[in-house]
NUTI-96636 format. One record per residue: residue number from 1; residue in three letters; x, y, z of N, C-alpha, C, O in turn. Coordinates in steps of 0.02 Angstrom, whole numbers. Layout:
BEGIN
R:NUM:ala:X:Y:Z:X:Y:Z:X:Y:Z:X:Y:Z
...
This chain:
BEGIN
R:1:met:-3162:-257:-2930:-3146:-188:-2942:-3093:-182:-2995:-3037:-159:-2982
R:2:ala:-3110:-203:-3054:-3062:-202:-3108:-3043:-131:-3128:-2985:-118:-3144
R:3:asp:-3090:-85:-3125:-3076:-15:-3141:-3049:19:-3079:-3086:35:-3033
R:4:ser:-2983:29:-3078:-2952:56:-3017:-2948:132:-3018:-2910:160:-2978
R:5:ser:-2985:165:-3060:-2985:238:-3060:-3055:262:-3076:-3096:227:-3105
R:6:gly:-3068:323:-3056:-3130:355:-3074:-3192:329:-3041:-3191:301:-2986
R:7:ala:-3247:338:-3076:-3313:323:-3049:-3323:250:-3032:-3356:234:-2983
R:8:gly:-3295:205:-3072:-3303:134:-3059:-3275:113:-2992:-3308:76:-2955
R:9:ala:-3215:135:-2976:-3185:118:-2912:-3221:151:-2854:-3229:121:-2801
R:10:ser:-3243:212:-2863:-3280:247:-2811:-3346:211:-2796:-3363:201:-2737
R:11:ala:-3381:192:-2848:-3445:157:-2839:-3434:89:-2805:-3472:71:-2760
R:12:ala:-3383:53:-2825:-3369:-12:-2795:-3349:-4:-2722:-3368:-45:-2680
R:13:ser:-3311:47:-2707:-3290:60:-2639:-3350:76:-2594:-3353:52:-2537
R:14:arg:-3397:116:-2620:-3456:131:-2581:-3499:69:-2569:-3528:60:-2516
R:15:leu:-3501:26:-2619:-3539:-36:-2614:-3512:-80:-2558:-3551:-110:-2521
R:16:val:-3446:-83:-2551:-3416:-122:-2496:-3442:-95:-2430:-3463:-134:-2387
R:17:gly:-3441:-30:-2422:-3464:0:-2359:-3537:-13:-2345:-3555:-27:-2288
R:18:arg:-3578:-8:-2395:-3650:-15:-2385:-3672:-88:-2379:-3710:-106:-2334
R:19:ala:-3650:-129:-2425:-3676:-197:-2429:-3637:-247:-2387:-3667:-290:-2354
R:20:val:-3573:-243:-2388:-3532:-294:-2354:-3523:-279:-2280:-3525:-325:-2239
R:21:leu:-3514:-217:-2263:-3497:-199:-2194:-3555:-172:-2154:-3547:-157:-2094
R:22:ala:-3612:-164:-2184:-3670:-135:-2149:-3685:-172:-2085:-3694:-233:-2084
R:23:gly:-3690:-134:-2030:-3707:-163:-1966:-3650:-199:-1931:-3659:-226:-1876
R:24:ser:-3591:-198:-1959:-3534:-233:-1930:-3492:-185:-1889:-3493:-125:-1899
R:25:asp:-3454:-214:-1842:-3407:-173:-1804:-3337:-203:-1804:-3296:-186:-1762
R:26:ile:-3325:-249:-1851:-3259:-279:-1855:-3211:-232:-1891:-3233:-194:-1935
R:27:pro:-3148:-233:-1874:-3100:-189:-1908:-3092:-208:-1981:-3094:-266:-2000
R:28:leu:-3084:-158:-2022:-3070:-167:-2093:-2999:-144:-2106:-2981:-86:-2094
R:29:val:-2958:-190:-2130:-2889:-174:-2148:-2884:-177:-2224:-2897:-229:-2254
R:30:leu:-2865:-122:-2254:-2859:-119:-2326:-2792:-146:-2348:-2740:-130:-2319
R:31:ala:-2793:-185:-2400:-2733:-206:-2436:-2743:-182:-2507:-2785:-209:-2544
R:32:ala:-2705:-132:-2527:-2717:-102:-2593:-2656:-62:-2614:-2611:-47:-2575
R:33:thr:-2657:-44:-2677:-2607:2:-2704:-2642:66:-2725:-2703:68:-2730
R:34:gln:-2602:116:-2738:-2631:179:-2764:-2649:169:-2837:-2614:131:-2870
R:35:pro:-2699:198:-2863:-2742:248:-2833:-2802:219:-2795:-2839:256:-2764
R:36:leu:-2812:153:-2799:-2871:123:-2768:-2874:136:-2693:-2928:147:-2665
R:37:leu:-2816:135:-2660:-2814:148:-2588:-2842:217:-2572:-2885:224:-2528
R:38:ala:-2818:267:-2607:-2841:336:-2595:-2915:343:-2613:-2952:379:-2578
R:39:ile:-2937:311:-2666:-3007:315:-2686:-3051:285:-2631:-3101:315:-2611
R:40:tyr:-3033:226:-2607:-3073:194:-2555:-3076:238:-2493:-3129:249:-2464
R:41:gln:-3017:262:-2472:-3016:303:-2411:-3057:367:-2419:-3086:391:-2370
R:42:ser:-3060:394:-2479:-3097:457:-2490:-3173:448:-2487:-3209:495:-2472
R:43:val:-3197:388:-2503:-3270:377:-2502:-3292:334:-2443:-3352:322:-2435
R:44:asn:-3247:311:-2402:-3263:268:-2346:-3308:302:-2295:-3297:360:-2277
R:45:thr:-3358:266:-2273:-3400:290:-2218:-3400:240:-2160:-3435:250:-2111
R:46:tyr:-3362:187:-2167:-3360:135:-2116:-3316:158:-2058:-3257:174:-2068
R:47:ser:-3343:161:-1999:-3308:191:-1942:-3252:147:-1914:-3213:171:-1872
R:48:his:-3247:86:-1935:-3196:41:-1908:-3140:27:-1958:-3107:-25:-1954
R:49:leu:-3129:73:-2004:-3074:67:-2052:-3009:82:-2016:-3001:135:-1985
R:50:ala:-2961:36:-2020:-2896:46:-1990:-2859:101:-2028:-2861:103:-2089
R:51:ala:-2825:144:-1991:-2786:198:-2023:-2726:169:-2060:-2709:193:-2114
R:52:ala:-2695:119:-2031:-2639:86:-2064:-2665:38:-2117:-2720:12:-2111
R:53:thr:-2625:26:-2167:-2646:-18:-2222:-2591:-70:-2235:-2535:-65:-2210
R:54:ile:-2609:-119:-2275:-2561:-168:-2299:-2541:-146:-2369:-2582:-144:-2415
R:55:ala:-2477:-128:-2377:-2453:-105:-2442:-2450:-163:-2491:-2426:-217:-2474
R:56:gly:-2474:-150:-2550:-2470:-200:-2602:-2539:-224:-2623:-2588:-217:-2587
R:57:ser:-2541:-251:-2682:-2604:-275:-2709:-2619:-344:-2682:-2576:-388:-2685
R:58:pro:-2679:-355:-2657:-2696:-422:-2633:-2696:-473:-2690:-2694:-534:-2678
R:59:ala:-2699:-449:-2752:-2696:-494:-2809:-2626:-524:-2818:-2619:-577:-2848
R:60:thr:-2576:-490:-2791:-2508:-514:-2799:-2479:-542:-2734:-2422:-566:-2733
R:61:leu:-2517:-538:-2680:-2495:-565:-2616:-2530:-631:-2602:-2589:-639:-2619
R:62:thr:-2495:-677:-2573:-2527:-741:-2555:-2568:-731:-2492:-2561:-681:-2457
R:63:asp:-2612:-778:-2478:-2651:-776:-2416:-2604:-775:-2356:-2617:-740:-2307
R:64:ala:-2550:-812:-2360:-2502:-814:-2304:-2469:-746:-2295:-2458:-725:-2238
R:65:gln:-2452:-712:-2349:-2422:-645:-2343:-2471:-596:-2313:-2453:-555:-2271
R:66:leu:-2533:-598:-2334:-2584:-554:-2305:-2594:-569:-2231:-2598:-523:-2191
R:67:ala:-2597:-633:-2214:-2605:-652:-2144:-2546:-630:-2101:-2554:-614:-2043
R:68:glu:-2487:-629:-2130:-2427:-608:-2093:-2426:-533:-2083:-2401:-509:-2032
R:69:arg:-2453:-496:-2130:-2451:-422:-2127:-2509:-392:-2087:-2505:-334:-2066
R:70:ala:-2562:-429:-2077:-2621:-402:-2043:-2612:-391:-1968:-2634:-339:-1943
R:71:pro:-2581:-437:-1930:-2577:-427:-1857:-2545:-362:-1835:-2571:-331:-1788
R:72:pro:-2490:-339:-1865:-2463:-274:-1842:-2513:-216:-1852:-2515:-170:-1811
R:73:val:-2551:-219:-1906:-2601:-167:-1918:-2656:-171:-1865:-2676:-120:-1837
R:74:leu:-2679:-230:-1851:-2732:-240:-1801:-2706:-222:-1731:-2742:-192:-1691
R:75:asp:-2644:-241:-1716:-2615:-223:-1651:-2615:-147:-1642:-2633:-122:-1588
R:76:gly:-2596:-111:-1694:-2597:-38:-1690:-2667:-10:-1682:-2678:38:-1645
R:77:leu:-2714:-41:-1715:-2784:-20:-1709:-2809:-30:-1638:-2841:15:-1610
R:78:tyr:-2795:-87:-1609:-2818:-101:-1541:-2782:-59:-1489:-2809:-47:-1435
R:79:arg:-2721:-36:-1504:-2685:10:-1459:-2708:82:-1468:-2689:126:-1429
R:80:gly:-2749:93:-1518:-2775:160:-1530:-2730:204:-1573:-2735:265:-1570
R:81:glu:-2687:173:-1612:-2641:212:-1654:-2673:231:-1719:-2642:264:-1760
C-alpha cells in the first residue's frame, strides 16, 4: 500500500477485506498511521476489526514491538471494549 491516500489506499484496503480475510473470524488489529488508518476504517467490512489500534507505522516498528503492543488491544477486544 505505497499510496497512502486516495483511491489507491481505499482499493488496497478493500482488497484486504475481500481476499485476505474472507471467511475468517480472527481479530484484525490495525497498525497504521493517519491517513491510512482512517481510510482503512472507512472502507472496512470485516466484522472482527478491533476498535483499538496499534499507533505507528508497521514499517518503522520491529516485529518485537508489534508483538508487545498487540496483547493489550486483543485483551480489550476479548473483554468487549
